[in-house]
C-alpha positions in Angstrom: 0.0 0.0 0.0 1.4 3.2 -1.2 1.3 6.3 1.4 -1.8 7.9 -0.5 -3.9 4.8 -0.1 -2.8 4.5 3.3 -4.1 8.2 4.2 -7.1 7.6 2.6 -8.0 4.6 4.7 -6.6 6.3 7.7 -9.3 6.4 10.4 -7.8 8.8 13.6 -11.3 7.8 15.5 -9.5 4.2 15.6 -7.2 5.9 18.7 -8.2 7.6 22.0 -8.7 11.3 21.7 -6.1 13.6 22.6 -6.3 17.5 23.0 -3.1 19.7 23.4 -3.1 23.1 25.4 -0.8 26.3 25.7 -0.1 27.5 28.9 1.8 30.0 29.4 4.1 31.4 32.8 4.7 35.1 32.1 6.8 36.9 33.9 7.5 40.7 34.4 8.9 43.3 37.3 6.4 45.7 38.6 7.4 47.9 42.1 10.4 46.2 42.3 9.2 42.7 42.4 8.8 39.6 40.5 5.0 39.2 39.4 3.1 36.2 37.4 0.2 36.6 35.4 -3.0 34.7 36.2 -6.5 34.9 35.1 -9.5 33.8 36.8 -11.4 31.1 34.9 -14.9 32.0 33.9 -16.0 28.5 32.9 -15.9 25.0 34.2 -13.6 23.1 35.0 -12.3 25.1 37.9 -14.4 28.1 37.2 -13.6 31.0 39.6 -10.1 29.4 40.3 -6.7 31.2 39.1 -4.9 29.7 36.6 -2.2 30.7 33.5 -3.4 32.2 30.7 -3.6 29.2 28.3 -6.0 27.1 25.9 -6.5 24.6 22.8 -4.3 24.4 20.3 -6.2 25.1 16.9 -5.6 22.3 13.9 -4.0 24.9 12.0 -1.9 26.6 14.5 1.6 26.0 15.6 2.1 25.9 19.6 4.3 29.1 19.9 1.6 30.8 17.7 -1.1 29.4 20.0 0.9 30.8 23.4 1.0 34.0 22.1 -2.6 34.0 20.8 -4.1 33.0 24.2 -1.8 35.4 25.7 -3.3 38.5 23.7 -6.7 37.1 23.9 -6.7 36.4 27.9 -4.9 39.7 28.9 -5.5 42.3 26.0 -1.9 42.2 25.7 -0.9 43.0 21.8 1.2 44.8 19.3 4.3 46.7 20.7 3.9 44.9 24.1 3.3 41.5 22.7 6.3 41.8 20.3 8.5 43.1 23.5 7.6 39.3 25.2 10.5 36.6 24.8 8.7 33.4 24.6 10.1 30.2 24.8 8.6 26.3 25.1 9.2 25.5 29.0 7.9 21.5 29.1 5.2 19.5 28.6 2.7 17.9 30.7 0.5 14.9 30.1 -0.6 13.6 33.4 -3.7 11.7 32.5 -6.1 12.6 35.1 -4.6 16.5 34.8 -7.9 17.7 33.5 -11.1 16.3 34.2 -12.6 16.9 30.5 -10.3 14.3 28.5 -7.1 13.6 28.2 -5.0 16.8 27.8 -1.4 17.6 27.0 -0.4 21.0 27.9 2.8 22.2 26.4 3.9 25.5 28.5 5.8 28.6 27.6 7.8 30.8 29.5 7.5 34.1 28.7 9.8 37.2 30.0 9.5 40.7 29.4 10.0 44.4 30.7 7.4 46.2 32.8 4.1 45.6 31.4 1.0 47.3 32.0 -2.2 46.0 33.9 -3.9 43.1 32.5 -7.3 42.8 30.9 -9.3 40.0 31.0 -10.3 38.1 27.4 -13.9 36.8 26.8 -13.1 33.6 28.1 -11.7 34.9 31.7 -13.4 36.8 34.4 -10.3 38.3 35.4 -6.5 38.8 34.9 -3.9 40.5 37.2 -0.1 40.2 37.5 0.3 38.7 41.2 3.5 39.1 43.1 5.1 36.0 42.9 5.9 36.3 46.9 2.0 35.6 47.3 1.5 32.8 45.1 1.3 30.7 48.0 -2.1 32.3 48.9 -3.4 31.5 45.6 -5.3 28.2 44.6 -4.6 27.3 40.9 -6.4 25.2 38.4 -5.1 21.9 36.9 -1.2 21.2 37.9 -0.4 24.8 37.1 1.2 25.2 40.6 3.8 22.4 39.3 4.1 24.2 36.2 4.6 28.1 37.7 7.1 26.0 40.1 9.2 24.6 36.6 9.0 28.0 35.2 10.4 29.7 38.2 13.1 27.4 38.2 13.7 28.0 34.3 13.6 31.4 34.9 16.0 31.8 37.6 18.9 29.1 36.0 18.4 31.2 32.2 19.5 34.3 34.0 22.8 32.5 35.2 23.9 31.4 31.8 22.1 33.6 29.2 21.6 37.7 28.8 17.8 37.1 29.5 17.8 39.5 32.2 18.1 42.2 29.8 14.9 41.4 28.6 13.4 42.9 31.7 14.8 46.1 31.2 14.6 49.0 28.8 17.0 49.2 25.5 19.5 51.6 27.6 20.0 50.7 31.3 22.6 51.0 33.7 24.4 48.3 35.6 22.4 48.8 38.6 19.1 48.4 37.0 20.2 44.9 35.8 21.6 43.8 38.9 18.2 45.1 40.3 16.8 42.2 37.8 18.9 39.4 39.2 18.3 40.6 43.0 14.5 40.2 42.1 14.3 37.1 40.0 16.9 35.1 42.2 15.5 36.9 45.5 18.6 37.5 47.0 20.8 40.7 47.5 24.0 40.8 45.6 27.2 43.0 46.0 27.4 45.7 43.8 31.0 46.2 43.1 31.3 42.3 42.6 28.1 42.5 40.3 29.6 45.1 38.7 33.2 43.5 37.8 31.5 39.5 36.7 29.0 41.4 34.8 31.6 43.6 32.6 34.3 40.6 32.8 31.6 38.3 30.5 32.2 38.8 26.8 29.3 40.3 25.0 26.8 40.2 27.6 26.3 44.0 27.6 28.2 46.8 25.6 28.7 51.0 27.2 26.5 53.2 25.0 28.8 56.0 25.8 26.3 58.1 27.5 25.0 58.4 31.3 22.1 59.1 33.1 21.1 62.5 33.3 21.4 62.6 37.0 23.6 60.9 39.8 22.2 58.7 41.9 19.8 59.5 45.3 22.2 60.8 47.6 23.9 63.2 44.9 26.7 60.4 43.6 28.2 60.4 40.1 25.8 59.8 36.8 26.3 56.1 36.2 27.0 55.1 32.8 24.6 53.7 29.9 24.4 50.2 28.6 22.8 48.2 26.3 22.4 44.3 25.5 25.4 42.8 23.4 25.3 40.4 20.9 25.9 36.9 23.9 23.8 34.5 23.2 25.6 32.4 26.6 27.3 33.8 29.4 30.8 32.6 30.0 31.4 32.6 32.5 28.2 32.5 34.2 26.8 34.4 36.6 26.0 32.0 39.4 23.1 32.6 42.0 24.8 33.0 45.5 23.3 29.7 46.9 25.1 27.7 43.8 28.0 30.1 44.1 29.0 28.2 47.7 28.0 24.8 46.0 30.7 25.3 43.8 33.5 26.1 45.8 
């Protein structure tokens, strides 16, 4: 039998139905704190529960396209705001009982973005809001979304060690102090300013000077800070290890 005849006789109904969803762990920094985007579900199952933005992948969609569409539909983000979002695939979650409706596999995505405006709930969400990560313990999440969030946070914290993605939380030009603040916020650890400055400038391609400085000095009247932009490095070598992992390496 050739392929054309095989496909003509093929009956997908002979196999159990499986659906695919795209869920998004979207992170940003607001008011000097790491925030996660959550939506309140308007429909069953888990009506009125908080959940990650996401939904079913359409038959003609790529997974990343579905993730971006859901992020737009359920939060109102779009246009220039959406283009500023770094999106990457996180992991797949396929426990047989993770969704009470049917066998549904979720392909979760991780999104980094600079300071974004308040979210706006879409047609299939009752509410949408940025929640401080420190307050997530007080939220009951739908499905297995707490595990997905845990994995997403660990991925984000790890990626800041060996990639320049911390710069995606910042404007196109930034100071080393602002970059350090991103690391401190995402990692949840204070960092020594001088050591951090030295490490950042020792990593080839991490940042490059713009040749300009801030218009004003620091809060205590100190000198104006130099401005930098993201360099062309894709990996950081040497890596910037989290304080706890630095101790382990030693």
